C-alpha positions, 0 to 999 in steps of 0.5 A: 085260486084255491079250491074247497068243499062245502058240506050241507044237509040237503033237507036243511040247505041244499043245492037248490036252496043256494041256486034260489039265492041267485047272484047275491048268494048266501052266508055259509053260516052256522059252522061251529068248528074251529078248524072249519072256521080257520079254513074259511079264513083262508078263502079268497073272493073268487075261489071255487068250491064243491057243494056236497050233500051230506047225510042224504045223497052223500055226493058232490052236486055243484060248484060254488064261488066265494063272493065274500071273504070271512066276516062275522057269522050273523047267526052267532052270538060269539064274534069268534065265529066267522063265515064266508058268502058263496053263490051257486055257479053251476050244477055238475052234469052228474053227482059224484058220490062219496062211495065213488070217491072212497072206491078210487085209490087216487082219493085216499088222502082227500080230506073228505075221505080222511075226515068226513065230519069236517063241514068245510075243507080244502080240495087239492087241484088234482082232486078237483080235476078228478071229481070234475072229470068223474062228473063229466064236466069240461075242465075250466078253460075248455 
């Protein structure tokens, strides 16, 4: 299973909005970056991701699951734009802020630190585990 990070402005579509969608989840639509679209094309059903509040809050706040692989984005007129569907799995016990991540040398190579503008990005297994640990979340399987 691969790991990802999905960024959204909480005043546009935040964690609570995704939670309200329930098991049906929501399209991760509106992405108009070729790099982010290509990353979504790599996602598989069952992959997990972090939900990150950008602009306001700047923190990882929850865990999501990919429930539908890349398909045409219903908000795009051009069929080249694709998206995945995600659903909320669980909130983190406490948000992990961008400031915390940037202050920790272990995250120096994380895409969130190196390319903060990319709205959908991969997360390595070690980065995932460190963020989960910082949030006070029990690792999967514990």
